[in-house]
C-alpha positions in Angstrom: 192.4 169.4 218.3 188.7 170.4 218.6 186.9 166.8 218.5 183.4 166.9 217.2 180.8 164.2 216.7 179.4 163.9 213.1 176.1 162.9 214.6 175.6 165.4 217.0 176.7 168.3 214.9 174.5 167.4 212.3 171.6 167.5 215.3 172.6 170.9 216.1 172.3 171.7 212.3 168.9 171.0 212.5 167.1 172.7 215.2 169.6 175.5 215.0 169.1 178.5 216.7 170.4 180.4 219.9 171.5 183.7 221.8 174.5 186.3 219.9 177.6 186.2 221.7 176.8 188.9 224.2 180.7 190.2 224.3 180.4 190.6 220.3 180.7 194.2 219.2 176.9 194.4 216.9 178.4 196.7 214.7 181.8 194.8 214.5 182.4 192.8 210.7 181.5 189.1 211.5 185.5 187.0 211.1 185.9 185.0 208.6 186.3 181.2 209.0 187.5 178.6 206.1 186.6 174.8 205.8 188.8 172.5 203.5 186.7 169.7 203.0 182.2 169.5 201.2 181.7 166.5 203.1 178.8 166.0 205.5 180.6 167.2 208.2 182.0 170.4 206.4 178.1 171.6 204.9 177.1 171.0 208.9 179.9 173.2 210.3 179.5 175.7 207.6 175.7 176.2 208.5 176.4 176.5 211.8 179.1 178.7 212.1 176.5 181.0 209.6 173.4 180.6 212.1 176.0 181.3 215.0 177.2 184.6 212.8 179.7 184.1 211.7 181.5 183.5 207.8 182.5 181.1 206.2 184.4 180.2 203.0 184.9 176.9 201.2 188.2 175.1 200.5 186.8 171.7 198.1 188.9 169.5 195.4 185.8 168.8 193.5 184.7 172.6 191.5 182.4 171.1 188.5 179.5 169.0 189.9 179.4 166.5 192.7 178.6 169.3 195.7 175.2 170.6 196.3 178.0 173.4 197.7 180.0 173.9 194.6 177.4 176.1 193.3 177.4 178.0 196.3 179.9 181.7 195.4 181.6 181.0 198.7 183.5 178.2 197.6 186.7 178.0 195.8 189.4 176.1 195.8 191.5 175.1 198.3 195.0 177.5 198.4 191.9 180.9 198.0 190.0 179.1 200.5 193.7 179.4 203.0 194.2 182.2 201.6 191.3 184.2 203.4 191.1 183.0 206.6 193.5 182.7 210.0 191.6 179.8 211.1 191.1 177.0 209.4 189.2 173.8 209.6 190.5 170.6 208.4 187.1 169.0 207.0 188.5 166.0 205.6 189.7 162.5 206.2 193.3 161.6 207.1 194.1 159.9 203.8 193.6 163.1 201.9 195.6 165.2 203.5 198.1 165.2 201.5 196.6 168.5 199.4 197.8 170.1 202.5 201.6 169.4 201.3 200.7 171.7 198.7 199.7 174.9 199.9 202.0 175.5 202.9 202.8 178.5 202.3 199.0 179.7 202.7 199.1 177.7 206.0 201.9 180.1 207.5 200.8 181.3 210.7 197.4 179.6 210.2 195.2 177.7 213.0 194.4 174.5 211.6 191.9 172.8 213.1 191.1 168.9 212.6 188.0 167.6 212.7 188.4 163.9 211.5 186.8 161.0 212.5 188.9 157.5 212.4 187.1 154.3 211.7 188.6 152.4 214.6 191.0 153.2 217.6 194.4 153.0 217.0 193.9 153.0 213.2 198.0 155.5 213.5 200.4 155.1 215.2 199.4 158.6 216.1 196.7 161.0 216.5 195.3 163.0 213.9 196.6 167.0 215.2 200.0 165.2 215.7 200.6 164.1 212.6 199.2 167.4 211.5 201.7 169.7 213.7 204.6 167.7 213.3 204.2 167.7 208.6 202.6 170.6 208.4 204.3 172.8 211.3 203.6 176.0 210.0 200.7 175.6 211.1 199.5 175.6 214.8 197.2 172.7 216.2 194.9 174.1 218.6 193.5 171.5 221.4 190.1 172.7 222.1 187.3 171.3 224.6 183.9 173.4 225.0 182.9 176.7 223.0 180.4 179.2 225.3 182.2 182.4 225.6 182.1 184.2 229.2 178.5 185.9 228.8 177.3 183.1 227.4 178.3 180.9 230.6 177.1 183.6 232.8 173.9 182.7 231.8 173.7 179.3 231.7 175.2 179.0 234.9 172.0 180.8 236.4 169.8 179.0 234.5 171.0 175.9 236.4 171.1 176.9 239.4 167.1 178.1 238.8 167.0 174.1 237.3 166.9 174.7 233.8 168.6 172.8 231.2 170.8 175.0 229.4 171.3 174.3 225.5 172.8 177.1 223.4 171.1 177.3 219.9 173.6 179.7 218.0 173.3 183.4 217.7 170.0 186.2 217.4 169.8 186.1 213.8 168.0 183.0 214.9 166.2 184.7 217.1 162.4 185.0 215.5 162.9 180.5 214.8 162.6 180.3 218.4 160.3 182.6 218.8 158.2 180.4 216.3 158.9 176.8 218.3 155.7 177.4 220.7 153.7 177.2 217.9 154.7 174.6 216.4 152.6 170.9 216.9 155.1 168.3 216.4 156.3 169.3 213.2 159.4 166.3 213.6 156.2 164.1 213.9 153.9 164.5 211.1 155.5 162.4 208.8 156.1 159.3 210.8 152.6 159.6 212.2 151.2 159.8 209.1 152.4 156.8 207.9 151.6 155.1 211.5 148.0 156.1 210.9 147.7 155.4 207.2 149.0 151.7 207.5 146.5 150.9 210.8 143.5 152.1 208.7 144.4 150.1 206.4 145.0 146.6 208.0 142.4 147.5 210.4 139.7 147.4 207.5 141.3 144.8 205.5 141.8 142.3 208.7 138.1 143.6 209.8 137.0 142.6 205.9 139.1 138.5 206.7 138.1 138.0 210.1 134.7 139.8 210.8 133.3 140.3 207.5 134.0 136.7 206.4 132.9 134.6 209.2 129.2 136.5 208.7 129.2 135.9 205.0 130.1 133.0 204.9 130.0 130.7 208.3 127.1 133.1 209.5 129.5 133.3 212.9 128.7 136.4 214.6 132.0 136.9 216.1 132.6 141.0 215.9 133.3 141.4 220.0 136.9 139.9 218.6 137.2 143.4 217.2 138.4 145.7 220.6 141.1 142.9 221.4 141.8 139.9 219.0 141.1 142.6 215.8 143.6 145.2 217.3 146.1 142.7 219.1 146.8 141.5 215.1 146.9 145.1 214.2 149.7 146.6 216.5 152.7 144.1 215.6 152.0 144.5 211.6 152.1 148.2 211.9 155.2 147.6 214.8 157.5 145.6 212.2 156.3 147.7 209.1 157.4 150.9 211.3 160.2 149.4 212.5 162.0 148.1 208.8 161.0 151.9 207.8 163.8 152.9 209.3 166.4 150.8 208.1 165.2 151.0 204.2 166.6 154.4 204.0 169.4 153.6 204.9 170.1 151.0 202.7 168.4 152.8 199.8 171.2 156.3 200.5 173.6 153.1 200.2 173.3 151.5 197.1 172.6 155.7 195.4 175.9 156.4 196.7 177.5 153.0 194.8 175.3 153.9 192.2 176.6 157.5 191.5 180.1 156.2 193.0 180.5 159.2 195.0 179.4 160.7 198.7 179.1 164.5 196.6 175.5 164.2 195.3 173.0 165.5 197.2 170.0 162.6 197.9 166.5 163.3 197.1 164.5 165.8 199.1 161.6 162.9 199.7 164.9 160.6 200.9 166.6 163.6 203.1 162.8 163.8 204.8 162.7 160.2 205.1 166.1 159.9 207.3 165.8 162.7 209.0 162.2 161.2 210.5 163.3 158.2 211.3 164.1 158.2 214.9 160.5 159.4 215.1 158.9 156.5 213.4 161.5 153.8 215.5 159.7 155.3 218.6 155.7 155.0 217.2 156.9 151.9 216.1 158.1 150.9 219.9 154.6 152.0 221.1 152.8 149.8 219.0 154.8 146.8 219.9 154.0 148.5 223.8 150.1 147.6 222.5 151.1 144.6 221.6 152.0 143.1 224.3 149.4 144.7 227.0 146.7 143.1 225.0 148.7 139.7 224.6 148.7 140.3 228.3 144.9 141.0 228.8 143.9 137.6 226.2 143.9 135.4 228.2 141.5 136.4 230.8 139.0 137.4 228.8 135.8 135.5 228.9 135.4 134.1 225.1 139.0 132.7 225.7 138.8 131.4 229.6 136.1 128.6 229.3 138.0 127.4 226.2 141.1 127.4 228.0 141.5 123.2 228.9 144.0 120.9 229.4 145.1 119.7 226.0 148.2 118.4 224.5 150.0 120.8 222.6 152.1 119.0 218.7 153.6 121.7 218.0 155.8 122.6 221.1 158.5 123.8 220.0 156.9 126.4 217.4 154.6 127.5 220.1 158.0 128.1 222.2 160.3 129.2 219.9 157.4 131.9 219.0 157.1 133.6 222.3 161.1 133.4 222.5 161.7 135.1 219.6 158.7 137.6 220.8 160.2 138.2 224.1 163.8 138.9 223.0 162.6 141.1 219.9 160.4 143.3 222.6 163.6 144.0 224.4 166.2 144.8 221.9 163.0 147.0 220.4 163.2 149.2 224.2 166.9 149.4 224.5 166.9 150.7 221.3 164.2 153.4 222.4 165.8 154.0 225.4 168.7 154.8 223.3 167.3 157.7 220.9 166.5 159.4 224.3 168.6 162.6 224.3 169.8 162.2 227.8 170.9 158.6 226.9 172.5 159.0 223.4 174.2 161.9 224.6 176.1 159.9 227.1 177.2 158.3 224.2 180.4 158.2 221.2 179.6 157.6 217.8 180.8 154.2 217.8 178.8 153.6 220.4 175.7 155.0 219.5 176.6 153.5 215.5 177.0 150.1 217.2 173.1 150.5 218.4 171.3 152.2 216.1 172.7 149.8 213.5 174.1 146.2 214.4 171.2 146.2 216.9 168.8 147.2 215.3 169.1 145.1 212.5 169.4 142.4 214.7 166.0 143.7 216.3 164.3 143.7 212.9 165.7 140.0 212.6 164.4 138.8 215.4 161.0 140.6 215.3 161.1 139.4 211.5 161.7 135.6 212.7 158.9 136.0 215.2 156.5 136.8 212.1 157.7 133.8 209.9 157.6 131.4 212.6 153.8 132.7 213.7 152.7 131.7 210.1 155.2 128.5 209.4 152.9 126.0 208.9 149.8 128.1 207.5 152.0 130.2 204.4 150.9 126.1 202.6 147.1 125.7 203.6 144.1 126.7 201.2 141.7 128.3 204.5 144.4 130.6 205.2 143.4 132.8 202.1 140.1 133.8 202.7 138.6 135.1 199.6 141.8 134.4 198.0 143.2 137.4 200.4 146.4 136.9 201.9 146.6 136.9 205.7 148.0 140.4 207.4 151.0 138.5 208.5 152.3 137.7 205.4 152.1 141.6 204.0 153.7 142.8 206.9 156.8 140.8 206.0 157.2 142.0 202.8 158.9 145.7 204.0 161.2 143.6 206.4 161.8 140.1 204.1 163.4 143.4 201.3 165.6 145.2 204.3 167.3 142.2 205.3 167.8 141.5 202.2 169.4 144.1 201.0 171.5 144.9 204.5 172.6 141.6 203.1 174.3 142.6 200.0 175.5 146.0 201.3 177.9 143.2 204.3 179.0 141.7 201.7 182.9 142.2 201.7 183.1 143.2 198.1 180.5 145.8 198.5 181.3 147.2 202.0 184.5 148.2 200.7 184.0 150.3 197.9 180.5 151.5 200.5 183.4 152.5 203.1 185.6 154.3 200.3 182.9 156.0 199.1 181.9 157.6 202.6 185.7 157.9 203.3 186.1 160.6 200.2 186.6 158.4 196.8 185.1 158.7 194.1 184.8 156.6 191.0 185.0 159.8 188.2 187.7 162.0 189.7 187.7 165.7 188.2 189.7 166.5 185.2 193.6 167.5 185.7 193.0 170.1 183.0 189.6 171.3 184.9 191.2 171.5 187.8 194.3 173.7 187.1 191.6 175.6 185.3 190.5 176.5 188.6 193.0 177.1 190.4 194.2 179.5 188.4 
């Protein structure tokens, strides 16, 4: 039984490149491996194996439309794929194991490797690999931990002694990509930094017009000194909140696309794929702006323009002020927690369930608290005519639009009827099943 983390496997696929096993003869034909299942895990594993020098054949229940792999000549029926290889990776959920019963003869003498992931602990009375071995005993269940060849292990041990971190990136076929690594300039950060730069420039000039230029034109007040600190401290939290909400918006869009299509085998648009891949970087950029907001907030009371106005007075809005500060502190704490778990050294030590709980559950809680922080800030300003200078809404109102939309979409996805359907789809269920006659014709 080979236990693999689909999140880690996808990350390896995105960055795959490495040394070829030194004990494999260069002139020998690569070994052919079979993957049953063309979902996310099956595709990620196949790309990883291909870049490691293996040949791959896929077995799929859908041979007409749907999966992006189905146009690939390596995709064939389950039976044909199982016959062509000695090692078979089962990349389907346990509830779909029934098809294995119809191909016992094709599994005779094969090595069956289970890669299924359950939704929760103790979901079934026995392990999936034990279930496979007891019900499809013509196959051998392999329990595997570690995937290094002896030569790789020797080199890894030597590099470790030198104080270097070792990361296996695949086979020699990816050497060109490795050689280009030193020439790359933050390729994964370009989209998040571009979005952050655009948002910063837009809100800086927007608030410059509303606050500084408006005061000079309408009231003849010279308050340009506020640009350096006060104005900047309005821009930073706005950008931080929007960037945080942009981390979770693509996930909601992807979920509604799967609900609309009724299947998980239809590929997302390229722009959505790129957006989802850059969510980690967007979150870290948002955390950076949040740090700037906290730092600027601390230095505001020591500025000369504020110090001379600090006099004893009774605060009538104590509840609003205390709630605003409390939500800000709590939101920033959770923000930092999300940033820490995004580090490879920390995230790699977490299980998939732990990582998903922190990044999804606590992530949406962080977004909710930070959004509430913004609403409490302007709770008594939404209906004041003086708030809308030159008939334009203040910046904090504009920045609440995107996170509010994300929270509403997430609330809809949490409804039991919607969540149940989405879970079934992500487990392989399809609203429109393949036609029986087409499947029979393909098997023939």
